[in-house]
C-alpha positions in Angstrom: 123.8 88.9 100.8 123.1 85.3 102.0 120.0 85.2 104.2 120.9 84.5 107.8 117.4 83.8 109.0 116.9 86.7 111.4 113.4 88.1 112.1 112.0 90.9 114.4 108.3 91.0 115.2 106.5 93.8 117.0 103.5 92.8 119.2 105.2 89.4 119.3 104.1 88.2 122.7 100.6 87.1 121.9 98.1 86.5 119.1 99.4 86.5 115.5 102.8 87.9 116.5 103.4 85.0 118.9 102.2 82.5 116.2 104.6 84.0 113.7 107.5 84.0 116.2 106.9 80.3 117.0 106.6 79.5 113.3 110.0 81.0 112.6 111.5 79.5 115.7 110.5 76.0 114.6 112.4 76.7 111.4 115.5 77.5 113.4 115.5 81.3 112.9 117.0 83.9 115.2 113.8 85.5 116.6 113.5 88.8 118.4 110.0 89.9 119.6 108.9 93.2 121.1 105.9 93.9 123.2 104.5 96.0 126.1 103.5 93.0 128.2 106.7 91.8 129.9 105.2 88.7 131.4 103.9 87.5 128.1 107.1 88.6 126.4 109.3 86.6 128.7 107.0 83.6 128.5 107.0 83.7 124.7 110.8 84.0 124.6 111.1 80.8 126.7 108.7 79.1 124.3 110.7 80.2 121.3 113.9 78.8 122.7 112.1 75.5 123.4 110.6 75.5 119.9 114.0 75.5 118.3 115.0 79.1 117.7 118.7 79.6 117.0 118.4 82.6 119.3 115.4 84.0 121.1 115.2 87.6 122.4 112.4 89.7 124.0 112.6 93.4 124.3 110.1 95.8 125.9 109.1 98.3 123.3 106.3 100.7 122.4 105.7 101.2 118.7 104.5 104.8 119.4 108.1 105.5 120.6 110.7 105.7 117.7 113.5 105.6 120.2 112.4 102.1 121.5 112.5 100.7 118.0 115.8 102.4 117.1 117.4 100.9 120.2 116.4 97.4 119.0 117.5 98.1 115.4 120.9 99.2 116.7 121.2 96.2 119.0 120.3 93.7 116.2 122.6 95.4 113.7 125.5 94.9 116.2 124.6 91.5 117.6 123.2 89.8 114.5 124.9 91.8 111.8 121.6 92.9 110.4 118.1 91.5 109.9 116.3 89.5 107.2 112.6 90.0 108.0 110.8 92.8 109.8 107.2 92.2 110.8 105.3 95.3 111.9 102.5 93.4 113.7 101.5 95.5 116.7 98.0 96.9 116.4 94.7 97.8 118.2 91.0 98.0 117.2 88.4 100.8 117.6 84.7 100.6 116.6 81.9 103.1 116.5 79.8 105.2 114.1 81.5 108.3 112.6 79.5 110.7 114.8 80.3 108.9 118.0 84.0 108.3 117.9 86.2 110.9 119.6 89.1 112.5 117.8 91.3 111.3 120.7 90.4 107.7 119.7 91.2 108.4 116.1 94.6 109.8 117.2 95.1 106.7 119.4 94.5 104.1 116.7 96.4 106.0 114.0 99.4 106.5 116.2 99.6 102.7 116.8 98.3 101.1 113.7 99.7 103.5 111.1 102.5 105.5 112.6 103.7 102.4 114.5 104.2 100.7 111.2 105.8 103.9 109.7 108.3 104.0 112.6 109.2 100.4 112.1 109.8 100.9 108.4 111.7 104.1 108.9 114.0 102.7 111.6 114.9 99.4 109.9 115.1 100.5 106.2 118.7 101.8 106.6 119.8 98.4 107.8 118.2 96.7 104.8 119.7 99.3 102.4 123.2 98.9 103.8 123.1 95.1 103.4 121.3 95.2 100.1 118.5 92.9 101.1 115.6 92.4 103.5 111.8 92.0 103.7 109.3 94.3 105.4 106.0 92.7 106.3 103.2 95.0 107.4 100.2 93.4 109.1 97.0 95.2 107.9 93.5 93.6 107.6 90.8 93.0 105.0 89.3 96.0 106.7 92.0 98.0 104.8 90.7 96.7 101.5 86.9 96.6 102.2 84.6 99.0 104.0 83.2 97.5 107.2 80.5 99.9 108.7 81.1 101.4 112.2 84.8 100.7 111.9 85.9 103.8 110.1 89.0 104.6 112.2 90.2 101.0 112.0 89.5 100.7 108.3 91.4 104.0 107.6 94.4 102.9 109.7 94.7 99.6 107.8 94.0 101.1 104.4 96.8 103.5 105.0 99.1 100.6 105.9 98.2 99.0 102.5 99.0 102.3 100.7 102.3 102.6 102.6 103.3 99.1 101.7 102.6 99.3 98.0 104.4 102.7 97.9 107.5 101.2 99.7 107.4 98.2 97.4 108.0 100.5 94.5 110.4 102.8 96.4 112.7 100.2 97.8 112.7 97.7 95.0 116.0 99.0 93.6 117.6 98.5 97.0 116.9 94.8 97.0 114.2 95.2 99.6 110.8 93.4 99.3 107.7 94.6 101.0 104.5 92.7 101.8 101.1 93.6 103.3 99.0 91.0 105.1 95.2 91.4 105.0 93.5 88.6 107.0 89.8 88.5 107.7 88.4 87.5 111.1 90.5 84.9 112.9 91.1 83.7 116.5 93.3 86.3 118.2 93.2 88.6 121.3 92.6 91.9 119.4 89.5 92.4 121.6 91.5 92.8 124.7 92.5 96.4 123.9 89.6 97.3 121.6 87.8 100.6 122.2 84.2 101.0 121.2 81.4 103.6 121.6 78.9 100.8 122.2 79.5 97.8 124.4 77.5 95.8 121.9 80.2 96.4 119.3 82.9 94.8 121.5 80.7 91.7 122.1 80.0 91.5 118.4 83.7 91.8 117.4 84.8 89.3 120.0 82.2 86.8 118.7 83.3 87.3 115.1 87.0 86.9 116.0 86.3 83.7 117.9 84.2 82.3 115.1 87.0 82.8 112.5 87.7 79.7 110.3 91.4 80.0 110.5 93.6 80.0 113.7 96.4 82.4 114.3 98.8 79.5 113.5 97.2 78.9 110.1 97.4 82.6 109.3 101.0 82.6 110.4 101.7 79.7 108.0 100.1 81.6 105.1 102.2 84.7 105.9 105.5 82.7 106.1 104.6 81.0 102.7 103.7 84.4 101.2 107.0 86.0 102.4 109.0 83.1 100.9 107.2 83.7 97.6 107.8 87.5 97.9 104.1 88.2 97.5 103.1 91.9 97.9 99.6 91.2 99.0 99.1 88.2 101.3 95.5 87.3 101.8 95.1 84.3 104.0 91.3 84.1 103.8 89.8 82.9 100.5 86.4 84.5 101.1 88.0 87.9 101.9 90.0 87.7 98.8 86.9 87.0 96.7 85.1 90.1 98.2 88.2 92.3 97.4 88.2 91.1 93.8 84.5 91.7 93.6 85.0 95.2 94.8 87.7 95.8 92.2 86.0 94.4 89.2 82.2 94.3 89.7 79.8 97.3 89.2 79.6 99.2 92.5 75.8 98.5 93.0 76.3 94.8 92.6 79.3 94.7 94.9 77.5 96.8 97.5 74.6 94.3 97.6 77.1 91.4 98.0 79.0 93.2 100.7 75.8 94.2 102.6 74.7 90.6 102.5 78.0 89.4 103.9 77.8 92.0 106.7 74.5 90.7 108.0 74.7 90.0 111.7 77.5 92.5 112.2 75.2 95.2 113.8 75.1 95.3 117.5 71.6 94.6 119.0 71.2 98.3 119.8 71.3 99.1 116.1 69.0 96.3 114.8 
């Protein structure tokens, strides 16, 4: 099927989701974003139209509700005749030592970061199968490939997204569907707005690290769009993060561990130093 340049992005009203939406809009795509913040969503929709989107839509949707995503899938199948790229971007962060994080916080982050992605894949895969083409893009994190201390729940949620993606890449290949996972390191985004942590120092630390990221959300979005065009399975926008991942895969564990611990210096909140 000829690509018609149609993209749907969850969490598309701010941060990386917004940057991706604007990037596709500038290329003249039809862009639909979903979010929980209606004010931001409507403002972003206006920006998308101004940026050059062939069509710009905003829909209120919660990725923890399969019915919300199904309603959008049904609408786009009817109005656009299908979809070319699905970007499961919506996510949250949680930090704390393993013995301080409540099970309710584990359930909260897994329901959004993991099951939110599962729901998106489940709902839109039938459309892709019917048309014999499509590309699923799941936004994970370098935290899903590495092992950042005091971030167990976040790491696990993102590692599961990596596993889901590589599984679906094999499962859906025969249907003409491509699947990519994006694993960026720290970059300038608004993830800290909804972050939960057992120690206020962890929130301050993470906000500082996000703000100090060498790449902007727009630069990460550019890397993702380029990776999708090349049909890459793993899209790693940060060179330093990719090097650490390769070191973890190929170096003796003791040597990698020393390298990783050195790279993590300064990541402890003051209360733990």
